[in-house]
LUMVO-375903 format. One record per residue (C-alpha): x negated, y negated, z negated; residue in one letter; chain; residue number from 0. Coordinates in Angstrom, 3 decimals, padded with zeros to 6 digits. Example, Ala and Ser with C-alpha at 12.3 -4.5 7.8 and 13.67 -1.06 7.14 Angstrom:
% LUMVO-375903
+----------+----------+----------+------+-------+------+
!     east !    north !       up ! resn ! chain ! resi !
+----------+----------+----------+------+-------+------+
! -012.300 !  004.500 ! -007.800 !    A !     A !    0 !
! -013.670 !  001.060 ! -007.140 !    S !     A !    1 !
+----------+----------+----------+------+-------+------+
% end
This chain:
% LUMVO-375903
+----------+----------+----------+------+-------+------+
!     east !    north !       up ! resn ! chain ! resi !
+----------+----------+----------+------+-------+------+
!  103.825 ! -076.697 !  056.939 !    M !     A !    0 !
!  103.654 ! -074.453 !  053.898 !    N !     A !    1 !
!  106.524 ! -071.929 !  053.695 !    N !     A !    2 !
!  105.903 ! -069.663 !  050.701 !    P !     A !    3 !
!  107.244 ! -066.129 !  050.750 !    T !     A !    4 !
!  110.547 ! -065.712 !  048.945 !    K !     A !    5 !
!  110.677 ! -062.906 !  046.397 !    R !     A !    6 !
!  113.722 ! -060.612 !  046.652 !    I !     A !    7 !
!  114.973 ! -058.263 !  043.927 !    L !     A !    8 !
!  117.551 ! -055.611 !  044.894 !    I !     A !    9 !
!  120.048 ! -054.298 !  042.326 !    C !     A !   10 !
!  121.859 ! -051.305 !  043.832 !    E !     A !   11 !
!  122.550 ! -047.795 !  042.521 !    D !     A !   12 !
!  122.184 ! -045.845 !  045.776 !    H !     A !   13 !
!  118.588 ! -045.139 !  046.742 !    Q !     A !   14 !
!  119.348 ! -044.690 !  050.430 !    I !     A !   15 !
!  120.826 ! -048.210 !  050.510 !    V !     A !   16 !
!  117.793 ! -049.572 !  048.654 !    I !     A !   17 !
!  115.419 ! -047.907 !  051.099 !    D !     A !   18 !
!  117.330 ! -049.267 !  054.077 !    G !     A !   19 !
!  117.453 ! -052.801 !  052.696 !    L !     A !   20 !
!  113.778 ! -052.779 !  051.791 !    R !     A !   21 !
!  112.824 ! -051.611 !  055.290 !    S !     A !   22 !
!  114.958 ! -054.301 !  056.933 !    I !     A !   23 !
!  113.868 ! -057.160 !  054.669 !    I !     A !   24 !
!  110.168 ! -056.359 !  054.995 !    L !     A !   25 !
!  110.506 ! -057.086 !  058.723 !    D !     A !   26 !
!  111.732 ! -060.601 !  057.954 !    F !     A !   27 !
!  109.058 ! -063.311 !  057.873 !    P !     A !   28 !
!  108.657 ! -065.122 !  054.544 !    R !     A !   29 !
!  110.651 ! -062.550 !  052.531 !    F !     A !   30 !
!  109.337 ! -059.766 !  050.315 !    D !     A !   31 !
!  111.089 ! -057.146 !  048.172 !    V !     A !   32 !
!  109.206 ! -057.334 !  044.855 !    V !     A !   33 !
!  111.250 ! -054.732 !  042.973 !    D !     A !   34 !
!  114.521 ! -052.797 !  042.765 !    T !     A !   35 !
!  116.876 ! -051.925 !  039.914 !    A !     A !   36 !
!  119.725 ! -049.432 !  039.620 !    N !     A !   37 !
!  121.582 ! -051.093 !  036.743 !    N !     A !   38 !
!  121.583 ! -054.035 !  034.342 !    F !     A !   39 !
!  119.160 ! -052.500 !  031.838 !    S !     A !   40 !
!  116.570 ! -052.101 !  034.614 !    E !     A !   41 !
!  117.370 ! -055.489 !  036.063 !    L !     A !   42 !
!  116.543 ! -057.639 !  033.026 !    L !     A !   43 !
!  112.866 ! -056.684 !  032.636 !    P !     A !   44 !
!  112.372 ! -056.866 !  036.395 !    S !     A !   45 !
!  113.764 ! -060.409 !  036.489 !    L !     A !   46 !
!  111.397 ! -061.417 !  033.720 !    K !     A !   47 !
!  108.376 ! -059.749 !  035.313 !    K !     A !   48 !
!  108.821 ! -060.821 !  038.940 !    H !     A !   49 !
!  110.824 ! -064.067 !  038.653 !    N !     A !   50 !
!  112.506 ! -063.495 !  042.049 !    P !     A !   51 !
!  113.976 ! -066.285 !  044.126 !    H !     A !   52 !
!  116.973 ! -064.189 !  045.228 !    I !     A !   53 !
!  118.821 ! -061.264 !  043.641 !    L !     A !   54 !
!  120.606 ! -059.035 !  046.162 !    L !     A !   55 !
!  123.380 ! -057.621 !  043.959 !    L !     A !   56 !
!  125.899 ! -054.820 !  044.445 !    D !     A !   57 !
!  129.243 ! -055.130 !  042.622 !    L !     A !   58 !
!  129.953 ! -051.487 !  041.841 !    N !     A !   59 !
!  127.208 ! -050.566 !  039.371 !    L !     A !   60 !
!  127.099 ! -048.287 !  036.310 !    P !     A !   61 !
!  127.418 ! -049.706 !  032.780 !    H !     A !   62 !
!  127.867 ! -053.313 !  033.907 !    K !     A !   63 !
!  129.461 ! -054.243 !  037.220 !    N !     A !   64 !
!  128.222 ! -057.073 !  039.388 !    G !     A !   65 !
!  130.697 ! -059.601 !  038.028 !    I !     A !   66 !
!  129.608 ! -058.849 !  034.458 !    E !     A !   67 !
!  125.973 ! -059.163 !  035.509 !    I !     A !   68 !
!  126.684 ! -062.554 !  037.080 !    L !     A !   69 !
!  128.265 ! -063.694 !  033.822 !    Q !     A !   70 !
!  125.270 ! -062.447 !  031.834 !    E !     A !   71 !
!  122.808 ! -064.204 !  034.128 !    L !     A !   72 !
!  124.613 ! -067.510 !  033.810 !    R !     A !   73 !
!  124.855 ! -067.155 !  030.027 !    L !     A !   74 !
!  121.095 ! -066.597 !  030.028 !    R !     A !   75 !
!  120.729 ! -069.673 !  032.281 !    K !     A !   76 !
!  118.879 ! -067.665 !  034.904 !    S !     A !   77 !
!  117.861 ! -069.742 !  037.915 !    Q !     A !   78 !
!  117.801 ! -066.792 !  040.324 !    V !     A !   79 !
!  120.072 ! -067.193 !  043.339 !    K !     A !   80 !
!  122.508 ! -064.308 !  043.736 !    V !     A !   81 !
!  123.602 ! -062.866 !  047.058 !    L !     A !   82 !
!  126.397 ! -060.302 !  046.692 !    I !     A !   83 !
!  126.223 ! -057.245 !  048.967 !    L !     A !   84 !
!  129.310 ! -055.068 !  048.657 !    T !     A !   85 !
!  131.953 ! -052.998 !  050.428 !    M !     A !   86 !
!  134.810 ! -054.879 !  048.707 !    Y !     A !   87 !
!  136.305 ! -057.181 !  051.311 !    N !     A !   88 !
!  138.887 ! -059.087 !  049.258 !    K !     A !   89 !
!  139.417 ! -062.819 !  049.117 !    K !     A !   90 !
!  140.120 ! -062.705 !  045.379 !    T !     A !   91 !
!  136.827 ! -060.953 !  044.688 !    I !     A !   92 !
!  134.939 ! -063.507 !  046.781 !    V !     A !   93 !
!  136.647 ! -066.258 !  044.791 !    R !     A !   94 !
!  135.743 ! -064.550 !  041.513 !    K !     A !   95 !
!  132.030 ! -064.150 !  042.262 !    V !     A !   96 !
!  131.922 ! -067.712 !  043.570 !    F !     A !   97 !
!  133.419 ! -068.970 !  040.288 !    S !     A !   98 !
!  130.844 ! -066.934 !  038.353 !    E !     A !   99 !
!  127.954 ! -068.641 !  040.140 !    G !     A !  100 !
!  127.056 ! -066.394 !  043.071 !    A !     A !  101 !
!  125.455 ! -068.074 !  046.083 !    N !     A !  102 !
!  126.703 ! -065.881 !  048.904 !    G !     A !  103 !
!  128.779 ! -062.852 !  049.877 !    F !     A !  104 !
!  127.852 ! -060.134 !  052.390 !    L !     A !  105 !
!  129.562 ! -056.904 !  053.378 !    L !     A !  106 !
!  127.537 ! -053.702 !  053.493 !    K !     A !  107 !
!  128.378 ! -053.223 !  057.157 !    N !     A !  108 !
!  126.761 ! -056.561 !  058.051 !    C !     A !  109 !
!  124.086 ! -056.781 !  060.703 !    S !     A !  110 !
!  120.414 ! -057.254 !  059.905 !    S !     A !  111 !
!  120.693 ! -060.649 !  061.611 !    E !     A !  112 !
!  123.452 ! -061.678 !  059.196 !    D !     A !  113 !
!  121.396 ! -060.483 !  056.232 !    L !     A !  114 !
!  118.450 ! -062.542 !  057.473 !    H !     A !  115 !
!  120.657 ! -065.611 !  057.957 !    S !     A !  116 !
!  122.112 ! -065.152 !  054.472 !    A !     A !  117 !
!  118.684 ! -064.942 !  052.830 !    L !     A !  118 !
!  117.495 ! -068.067 !  054.651 !    I !     A !  119 !
!  120.665 ! -069.969 !  053.784 !    H !     A !  120 !
!  120.686 ! -068.952 !  050.115 !    V !     A !  121 !
!  117.002 ! -069.769 !  049.711 !    S !     A !  122 !
!  117.341 ! -073.225 !  051.280 !    E !     A !  123 !
!  120.878 ! -074.404 !  050.515 !    S !     A !  124 !
!  123.225 ! -074.792 !  047.554 !    D !     A !  125 !
!  126.279 ! -074.123 !  049.716 !    L !     A !  126 !
!  127.998 ! -070.732 !  049.398 !    F !     A !  127 !
!  127.260 ! -068.314 !  052.251 !    Y !     A !  128 !
!  130.090 ! -066.272 !  053.799 !    Y !     A !  129 !
!  128.842 ! -063.258 !  055.722 !    G !     A !  130 !
!  130.208 ! -061.824 !  058.957 !    E !     A !  131 !
!  133.702 ! -060.424 !  058.516 !    G !     A !  132 !
!  134.273 ! -061.651 !  054.963 !    V !     A !  133 !
!  138.029 ! -062.079 !  054.876 !    T !     A !  134 !
!  139.483 ! -065.384 !  053.802 !    K !     A !  135 !
!  143.099 ! -064.743 !  054.765 !    S !     A !  136 !
!  145.847 ! -063.860 !  052.308 !    K !     A !  137 !
!  146.259 ! -060.479 !  053.936 !    K !     A !  138 !
!  143.295 ! -058.461 !  052.706 !    Q !     A !  139 !
!  141.618 ! -055.739 !  054.694 !    Q !     A !  140 !
!  139.400 ! -054.424 !  051.912 !    G !     A !  141 !
!  139.892 ! -051.702 !  049.340 !    L !     A !  142 !
!  143.280 ! -051.218 !  047.722 !    D !     A !  143 !
!  143.994 ! -051.931 !  044.067 !    D !     A !  144 !
!  143.257 ! -048.414 !  042.821 !    D !     A !  145 !
!  139.840 ! -048.500 !  044.491 !    E !     A !  146 !
!  139.154 ! -051.925 !  043.025 !    F !     A !  147 !
!  140.066 ! -050.569 !  039.581 !    Y !     A !  148 !
!  137.495 ! -047.828 !  040.115 !    K !     A !  149 !
!  134.962 ! -050.423 !  041.221 !    G !     A !  150 !
!  135.238 ! -052.204 !  037.896 !    I !     A !  151 !
!  135.409 ! -048.822 !  036.145 !    Q !     A !  152 !
!  138.744 ! -049.095 !  034.354 !    L !     A !  153 !
!  140.132 ! -045.878 !  032.916 !    T !     A !  154 !
!  143.779 ! -044.808 !  033.469 !    P !     A !  155 !
!  144.548 ! -045.640 !  029.832 !    R !     A !  156 !
!  143.005 ! -049.092 !  030.182 !    E !     A !  157 !
!  145.135 ! -049.711 !  033.275 !    K !     A !  158 !
!  148.235 ! -048.680 !  031.338 !    E !     A !  159 !
!  147.343 ! -051.026 !  028.479 !    I !     A !  160 !
!  146.760 ! -053.867 !  030.947 !    I !     A !  161 !
!  150.312 ! -053.408 !  032.228 !    K !     A !  162 !
!  151.693 ! -053.595 !  028.689 !    H !     A !  163 !
!  149.605 ! -056.679 !  027.881 !    L !     A !  164 !
!  150.724 ! -058.429 !  031.057 !    C !     A !  165 !
!  154.329 ! -057.749 !  030.043 !    E !     A !  166 !
!  153.648 ! -059.701 !  026.860 !    G !     A !  167 !
!  153.720 ! -056.736 !  024.492 !    Q !     A !  168 !
!  151.830 ! -056.966 !  021.201 !    K !     A !  169 !
!  149.271 ! -054.433 !  020.028 !    V !     A !  170 !
!  151.597 ! -052.656 !  017.505 !    P !     A !  171 !
!  154.298 ! -052.269 !  020.190 !    D !     A !  172 !
!  151.792 ! -050.903 !  022.711 !    I !     A !  173 !
!  150.478 ! -048.464 !  020.097 !    A !     A !  174 !
!  153.977 ! -047.148 !  019.400 !    R !     A !  175 !
!  154.916 ! -046.761 !  023.063 !    S !     A !  176 !
!  151.654 ! -044.978 !  023.876 !    M !     A !  177 !
!  151.587 ! -042.908 !  020.655 !    H !     A !  178 !
!  148.137 ! -044.118 !  019.669 !    I !     A !  179 !
!  146.861 ! -046.209 !  016.768 !    S !     A !  180 !
!  146.731 ! -050.022 !  016.875 !    P !     A !  181 !
!  142.974 ! -049.772 !  016.297 !    L !     A !  182 !
!  142.641 ! -047.664 !  019.453 !    T !     A !  183 !
!  144.640 ! -050.236 !  021.415 !    V !     A !  184 !
!  142.420 ! -053.034 !  020.065 !    E !     A !  185 !
!  139.310 ! -051.106 !  021.116 !    T !     A !  186 !
!  140.662 ! -050.598 !  024.636 !    H !     A !  187 !
!  141.713 ! -054.252 !  024.790 !    K !     A !  188 !
!  138.206 ! -055.372 !  023.844 !    K !     A !  189 !
!  136.710 ! -053.126 !  026.554 !    N !     A !  190 !
!  139.192 ! -054.437 !  029.133 !    I !     A !  191 !
!  138.295 ! -058.038 !  028.328 !    Y !     A !  192 !
!  134.586 ! -057.225 !  028.636 !    R !     A !  193 !
!  134.974 ! -055.432 !  031.969 !    K !     A !  194 !
!  137.137 ! -058.133 !  033.533 !    L !     A !  195 !
!  135.149 ! -061.014 !  032.085 !    G !     A !  196 !
!  138.062 ! -062.605 !  030.207 !    V !     A !  197 !
!  138.536 ! -063.505 !  026.552 !    D !     A !  198 !
!  142.235 ! -064.294 !  026.176 !    T !     A !  199 !
!  145.520 ! -062.706 !  027.202 !    S !     A !  200 !
!  146.292 ! -065.745 !  029.359 !    V !     A !  201 !
!  143.056 ! -065.286 !  031.313 !    K !     A !  202 !
!  143.781 ! -061.558 !  031.596 !    L !     A !  203 !
!  147.209 ! -062.175 !  033.124 !    V !     A !  204 !
!  145.749 ! -064.769 !  035.508 !    R !     A !  205 !
!  142.953 ! -062.416 !  036.600 !    F !     A !  206 !
!  145.385 ! -059.533 !  037.169 !    V !     A !  207 !
!  147.714 ! -061.675 !  039.273 !    H !     A !  208 !
!  144.913 ! -063.364 !  041.235 !    E !     A !  209 !
!  143.438 ! -059.976 !  042.106 !    N !     A !  210 !
!  146.827 ! -058.313 !  042.658 !    Q !     A !  211 !
!  145.881 ! -055.497 !  040.306 !    L !     A !  212 !
!  149.463 ! -054.635 !  039.365 !    L !     A !  213 !
+----------+----------+----------+------+-------+------+
% end
């Protein structure tokens, strides 16, 4: 029976993690690491060149986070299957990446056996893969809200503006209360929408409440 080797692309910004993953995966039969990328700008040409079957994707990346990358891939109608590998153990984050088209979710403290099982599952099934220890309860054991904010790279000013927006304040009112120009508020608002993957104030409020960011 012919079982072709599955091509794996790793997108992760820590070289020691990349080296460890590559070493582990190369011991798995029928899987090969064809390339690695540290950010989205490196990822795009590598996807085009190697046409991997599976993208092993970190969430906390420079320039574009993993959720933004997922959104970009789906907009580009990429057929690559995406397996998230992260330290963020929150039910709301799992739900978010699932809704954005990811195929599985692993924690960075998973075993090599779980990684192997995840790669096999993702390569052969359309069902979402939950790795060992991925929390599904309401009580989360992952990073707190401030650490999640850092993970999606929101600035303190952006967090302050999010609070005002979620209170229903308009741009001119926010500008007056923060002693900045309405144009500056609009710029921050646009960046917030981009980082969180939303395009309306309603979606922003929903995302903030779903992820318990305030």
